[in-house]
Backbone as numpy.savetxt, mean C-alpha at the origin, in Angstrom:
# Nx Ny Nz CAx CAy CAz Cx Cy Cz
-34.96 39.39 4.60 -34.99 38.19 5.44 -35.15 38.59 6.90
-35.90 37.82 7.58 -36.02 38.14 8.99 -34.87 37.49 9.76
-34.66 37.93 10.98 -33.51 37.49 11.78 -33.54 35.99 12.06
-34.69 35.42 12.31 -34.80 34.00 12.63 -34.33 33.14 11.47
-34.77 33.45 10.28 -34.37 32.70 9.10 -32.88 32.87 8.84
-32.40 34.08 9.01 -30.97 34.37 8.79 -30.10 33.57 9.77
-30.45 33.57 11.04 -29.66 32.83 12.04 -29.81 31.32 11.86
-30.97 30.86 11.45 -31.17 29.43 11.18 -30.28 28.98 10.03
-30.23 29.77 8.98 -29.39 29.45 7.82 -27.91 29.45 8.21
-27.48 30.41 8.98 -26.09 30.46 9.45 -25.79 29.25 10.32
-26.74 28.88 11.18 -26.56 27.70 12.04 -26.44 26.41 11.24
-27.27 26.23 10.22 -27.23 25.02 9.39 -25.91 24.95 8.61
-25.51 26.05 8.01 -24.25 26.08 7.26 -23.08 25.82 8.21
-23.08 26.40 9.37 -22.01 26.18 10.36 -21.95 24.71 10.78
-23.11 24.11 11.02 -23.16 22.69 11.40 -22.50 21.82 10.33
-22.85 22.04 9.05 -22.28 21.22 7.98 -20.78 21.50 7.79
-20.35 22.71 7.99 -18.91 23.00 7.90 -18.14 22.31 9.02
-18.69 22.31 10.22 -18.05 21.61 11.35 -18.05 20.11 11.10
-19.14 19.57 10.60 -19.23 18.15 10.28 -18.20 17.77 9.22
-18.07 18.59 8.19 -17.08 18.36 7.14 -15.66 18.43 7.72
-15.41 19.36 8.60 -14.10 19.48 9.25 -13.76 18.24 10.07
-14.73 17.70 10.81 -14.50 16.46 11.56 -14.22 15.29 10.63
-14.92 15.23 9.50 -14.68 14.16 8.51 -13.24 14.22 7.99
-12.77 15.39 7.63 -11.40 15.56 7.14 -10.40 15.21 8.24
-10.67 15.64 9.46 -9.79 15.34 10.60 -9.72 13.83 10.86
-10.83 13.13 10.79 -10.84 11.67 10.98 -10.08 10.96 9.87
-10.27 11.40 8.62 -9.50 10.80 7.51 -8.01 11.00 7.72
-7.61 12.19 8.13 -6.20 12.46 8.35 -5.67 11.61 9.50
-6.45 11.48 10.56 -6.02 10.68 11.71 -5.84 9.22 11.33
-6.70 8.69 10.48 -6.60 7.29 10.08 -5.48 7.07 9.08
-5.35 7.94 8.08 -4.40 7.72 6.99 -3.06 8.39 7.20
-3.01 9.49 7.91 -1.76 10.20 8.14 -1.05 10.55 6.84
0.19 10.16 6.74 1.00 10.48 5.55 0.46 9.86 4.27
-0.41 8.85 4.38 -0.93 8.15 3.21 -2.14 8.84 2.61
-2.62 9.91 3.23 -3.75 10.67 2.72 -3.44 11.28 1.35
-2.18 11.59 1.09 -1.81 12.24 -0.17 -1.88 11.31 -1.38
-1.98 10.01 -1.15 -2.03 9.05 -2.25 -3.46 8.90 -2.76
-3.59 8.69 -4.06 -4.89 8.49 -4.69 -5.46 7.12 -4.35
-6.76 6.95 -4.52 -7.38 5.64 -4.40 -6.81 4.72 -5.47
-6.80 3.44 -5.19 -6.19 2.45 -6.08 -5.01 1.82 -5.36
-4.07 1.31 -6.12 -2.89 0.66 -5.56 -1.66 1.48 -5.92
-0.91 1.89 -4.91 0.35 2.58 -5.11 1.44 1.77 -4.41
2.50 1.45 -5.17 3.64 0.73 -4.61 4.88 1.54 -4.92
5.58 1.97 -3.87 6.85 2.67 -4.04 7.95 1.74 -3.55
8.98 1.57 -4.38 10.07 0.65 -4.04 11.37 1.43 -4.04
12.12 1.32 -2.94 13.42 1.96 -2.79 14.47 0.86 -2.62
15.54 0.94 -3.39 16.63 -0.02 -3.25 17.77 0.66 -2.51
17.81 0.50 -1.19 18.89 1.08 -0.41 20.02 0.07 -0.19
19.93 -1.07 -0.86 20.99 -2.09 -0.77 22.10 -1.76 -1.75
23.12 -2.59 -1.75 24.22 -2.41 -2.70 24.14 -3.44 -3.81
22.97 -4.04 -3.98 22.74 -5.08 -4.97 21.81 -4.57 -6.07
21.96 -5.13 -7.25 21.00 -4.88 -8.32 19.84 -5.86 -8.10
18.64 -5.33 -8.00 17.45 -6.14 -7.75 16.69 -6.29 -9.07
16.30 -7.53 -9.39 15.62 -7.77 -10.66 14.31 -8.53 -10.47
13.44 -8.37 -11.44 12.22 -9.15 -11.59 11.32 -9.17 -10.35
10.93 -8.01 -9.90 9.98 -7.90 -8.80 8.57 -7.85 -9.40
7.75 -8.85 -9.08 6.40 -8.91 -9.62 5.40 -8.75 -8.47
4.44 -7.82 -8.61 3.45 -7.54 -7.59 2.07 -7.96 -8.10
1.32 -8.67 -7.25 -0.02 -9.11 -7.65 -0.90 -9.36 -6.43
-2.21 -9.27 -6.66 -3.20 -9.65 -5.65 -3.56 -11.11 -5.87
-3.71 -11.86 -4.78 -4.11 -13.26 -4.88 -4.83 -13.66 -3.60
-5.65 -14.71 -3.72 -6.33 -15.27 -2.55 -5.39 -16.19 -1.79
-4.44 -16.75 -2.47 -3.32 -17.45 -1.85 -2.11 -17.14 -2.73
-0.97 -17.64 -2.39 0.25 -17.28 -3.10 0.24 -17.61 -4.58
-0.49 -18.63 -4.99 -0.33 -19.17 -6.33 -1.36 -18.72 -7.35
-2.55 -18.36 -6.95 -3.61 -18.05 -7.90 -3.75 -16.54 -8.05
-3.16 -15.99 -9.10 -3.14 -14.55 -9.32 -4.55 -14.05 -9.63
-4.99 -13.07 -8.87 -6.30 -12.46 -9.07 -6.17 -11.18 -9.91
-5.14 -10.41 -9.64 -4.91 -9.17 -10.38 -3.42 -8.87 -10.40
-2.85 -8.76 -11.58 -1.45 -8.39 -11.72 -1.35 -6.87 -11.57
-0.49 -6.43 -10.67 -0.34 -5.00 -10.42 0.81 -4.41 -11.22
1.85 -5.20 -11.45 2.97 -4.71 -12.25 4.27 -5.39 -11.90
5.27 -5.13 -12.73 6.60 -5.72 -12.58 7.65 -4.64 -12.66
8.67 -4.77 -11.83 9.85 -3.92 -11.92 10.97 -4.82 -12.41
11.48 -4.55 -13.60 12.49 -5.41 -14.20 13.84 -5.29 -13.52
14.34 -4.06 -13.35 15.66 -3.85 -12.74 15.60 -2.62 -11.85
16.22 -2.75 -10.67 16.32 -1.62 -9.75 17.76 -1.56 -9.26
18.48 -0.56 -9.72 19.89 -0.39 -9.37 20.03 0.07 -7.92
21.22 -0.11 -7.32 21.45 0.40 -5.95 21.19 1.90 -5.87
20.46 2.31 -4.84 20.15 3.72 -4.64 19.00 4.23 -5.49
18.44 3.40 -6.33 17.36 3.81 -7.23 16.00 3.55 -6.59
14.99 4.28 -7.03 13.63 4.05 -6.57 12.68 4.16 -7.75
11.53 3.55 -7.61 10.51 3.61 -8.65 9.16 3.36 -8.00
8.10 3.55 -8.76 6.77 3.30 -8.21 5.86 2.72 -9.28
4.85 2.01 -8.81 3.80 1.46 -9.66 2.48 2.01 -9.15
1.56 2.30 -10.05 0.24 2.77 -9.65 -0.79 2.12 -10.55
-1.86 1.65 -9.95 -3.00 1.13 -10.67 -4.24 1.73 -10.03
-5.04 2.44 -10.80 -6.19 3.15 -10.25 -7.30 2.22 -9.79
-7.25 0.95 -10.21 -8.35 0.04 -9.93 -7.88 -1.15 -9.10
-8.72 -1.55 -8.15 -8.51 -2.79 -7.42 -9.72 -3.66 -7.74
-9.49 -4.80 -8.37 -10.62 -5.69 -8.66 -11.26 -6.09 -7.35
-12.59 -6.09 -7.32 -13.29 -6.18 -6.04 -14.07 -7.47 -5.83
-13.61 -8.58 -6.33 -14.35 -9.82 -6.09 -13.68 -10.63 -5.01
-14.30 -10.66 -3.86 -13.82 -11.49 -2.77 -12.98 -10.74 -1.76
-12.97 -11.28 -0.56 -12.12 -10.70 0.48 -11.05 -11.72 0.85
-10.30 -11.42 1.89 -9.22 -12.29 2.35 -8.17 -12.53 1.27
-7.74 -11.47 0.64 -6.65 -11.59 -0.33 -5.50 -10.72 0.13
-4.36 -10.95 -0.46 -3.16 -10.21 -0.10 -2.50 -9.65 -1.35
-1.68 -8.63 -1.13 -0.80 -8.12 -2.18 0.52 -8.83 -1.99
0.96 -9.56 -3.00 2.18 -10.36 -2.91 3.29 -9.78 -3.77
4.51 -10.06 -3.32 5.73 -9.77 -4.07 6.36 -11.11 -4.43
6.58 -11.33 -5.72 7.22 -12.55 -6.22 8.57 -12.12 -6.82
9.65 -12.80 -6.41 10.98 -12.43 -6.90 11.88 -13.67 -6.95
12.91 -13.62 -7.80 13.82 -14.77 -7.93 14.83 -14.83 -6.78
15.21 -16.07 -6.43 16.25 -16.30 -5.44 17.40 -17.01 -6.16
18.56 -16.43 -6.17 19.76 -17.03 -6.76 19.52 -17.59 -8.17
18.64 -16.97 -8.93 18.35 -17.31 -10.33 17.87 -18.74 -10.53
17.62 -19.49 -9.47 17.19 -20.88 -9.62 15.79 -21.11 -9.05
15.45 -20.38 -8.01 14.15 -20.53 -7.35 13.47 -19.18 -7.27
12.29 -19.17 -6.68 11.57 -17.92 -6.48 10.97 -17.92 -5.07
10.72 -16.73 -4.57 10.09 -16.58 -3.26 8.89 -15.64 -3.41
7.94 -15.78 -2.49 6.75 -14.95 -2.49 6.57 -14.39 -1.08
6.36 -13.08 -0.98 6.15 -12.41 0.31 4.83 -11.65 0.26
4.06 -11.72 1.34 2.84 -10.94 1.45 3.20 -9.55 1.98
2.77 -8.52 1.25 3.08 -7.14 1.64 1.89 -6.42 2.26
0.68 -6.86 1.96 -0.52 -6.23 2.53 -1.66 -7.23 2.49
-2.41 -7.29 3.58 -3.59 -8.14 3.66 -4.83 -7.28 3.50
-5.75 -7.69 2.63 -6.97 -6.93 2.40 -8.17 -7.71 2.91
-8.76 -7.23 3.96 -9.92 -7.91 4.54 -11.22 -7.43 3.91
-11.20 -6.35 3.19 -12.39 -5.76 2.62 -12.80 -6.45 1.33
-14.12 -6.57 1.13 -14.63 -7.14 -0.12 -14.38 -6.19 -1.28
-14.45 -4.90 -1.02 -14.26 -3.91 -2.07 -13.28 -2.84 -1.58
-11.98 -3.16 -1.54 -11.00 -2.17 -1.07 -10.90 -1.01 -2.05
-10.63 0.17 -1.52 -10.51 1.34 -2.39 -9.09 1.89 -2.44
-8.29 1.61 -1.41 -6.96 2.22 -1.38 -5.97 1.31 -0.68
-4.85 1.06 -1.37 -3.74 0.30 -0.80 -2.46 1.04 -1.17
-1.65 1.34 -0.16 -0.36 1.98 -0.39 0.70 1.11 0.27
1.76 0.78 -0.48 2.88 0.01 0.05 4.16 0.76 -0.26
4.94 1.02 0.78 6.26 1.62 0.60 7.27 0.57 1.03
8.00 0.06 0.07 8.92 -1.06 0.26 10.36 -0.56 0.13
11.14 -0.76 1.19 12.56 -0.40 1.14 13.37 -1.69 1.21
14.06 -2.00 0.12 14.91 -3.19 0.06 16.28 -2.81 0.62
16.68 -3.49 1.69 17.93 -3.13 2.37 19.08 -4.07 2.05
18.79 -5.22 1.47 19.85 -6.17 1.15 19.31 -7.52 0.75
20.25 -8.46 0.64 19.92 -9.84 0.31 20.66 -10.71 1.32
19.95 -11.69 1.91 20.62 -12.54 2.89 21.45 -13.62 2.18
22.09 -14.48 2.97 23.00 -15.47 2.38 22.27 -16.57 1.60
20.94 -16.65 1.71 20.20 -17.62 0.90 19.61 -17.00 -0.36
19.77 -15.69 -0.52 19.26 -15.01 -1.70 17.92 -14.33 -1.51
17.35 -14.42 -0.31 16.06 -13.77 -0.03 16.26 -12.29 0.27
15.28 -11.50 -0.12 15.36 -10.05 0.11 15.18 -9.71 1.58
15.93 -8.73 2.02 15.75 -8.13 3.34 15.10 -6.77 3.08
14.01 -6.48 3.79 13.30 -5.25 3.49 12.45 -4.76 4.66
12.04 -3.50 4.54 11.09 -2.88 5.46 9.85 -2.50 4.63
8.70 -2.64 5.24 7.46 -2.26 4.57 6.63 -1.41 5.51
6.08 -0.35 4.98 5.07 0.40 5.71 4.00 0.73 4.69
2.79 0.83 5.17 1.72 1.06 4.21 0.40 1.36 4.85
-0.60 1.35 4.01 -1.97 1.64 4.41 -2.91 0.81 3.57
-3.93 0.26 4.20 -5.05 -0.35 3.49 -6.31 0.07 4.23
-7.41 0.16 3.50 -8.56 0.89 4.03 -9.42 0.20 5.08
-9.08 -0.98 5.53 -9.84 -1.60 6.63 -9.10 -1.45 7.95
-7.86 -1.93 8.01 -7.09 -1.89 9.25 -6.24 -0.64 9.39
-6.08 0.12 8.33 -5.33 1.37 8.39 -3.84 1.18 8.15
-3.05 1.95 8.88 -1.59 1.95 8.70 -0.98 0.69 9.30
0.10 0.23 8.69 0.83 -0.92 9.21 2.30 -0.78 8.86
3.12 -1.58 9.52 4.57 -1.54 9.28 5.17 -2.85 9.77
6.13 -3.39 8.99 6.90 -4.54 9.46 8.29 -4.51 8.87
9.19 -5.23 9.51 10.61 -5.15 9.19 11.17 -6.57 9.05
11.67 -6.88 7.86 12.33 -8.16 7.61 13.77 -7.89 7.16
14.51 -7.17 8.00 15.89 -6.80 7.62 16.93 -7.63 8.33
16.56 -8.46 9.29 17.53 -9.31 9.93 17.66 -10.60 9.13
18.72 -11.33 9.33 18.93 -12.59 8.61 17.79 -13.54 8.91
17.30 -14.16 7.86 16.16 -15.07 8.00 16.65 -16.48 8.30
15.69 -17.27 8.76 16.01 -18.68 9.08 16.07 -19.50 7.81
């Protein structure tokens, strides 16, 4: 090989390695700690309260009532216990949907909370880390949520104070 071809080949390979490095760096910057999770839906639930939590149902919907995709149910979560749900697929018809949590209130009623908003028509990755910290005097869950979805990136909100 002559020197020109050799240096050209080294230059092209170096360019693509640098480009690949920037791609990995950008993914890490956007996802941070959520990079380790697979594509699909991952929900991790931690019960740091002193209550037994029952019947947590997670689903995607365009509004609270019309279930688009059932993600899973956690029947019982004891104090100090944690569990997770994973679904490798997110059904991709339509945008403007949310991941909802449906749970009973005082065994007579139910409440629905939005845990993640998906603006993408074809989302590839949603991660929700839900920490249940207690139950307020009306029976509603107090919790913290942090997560990632592939359009807006990382998010976090806290509903641990007494609700109205």
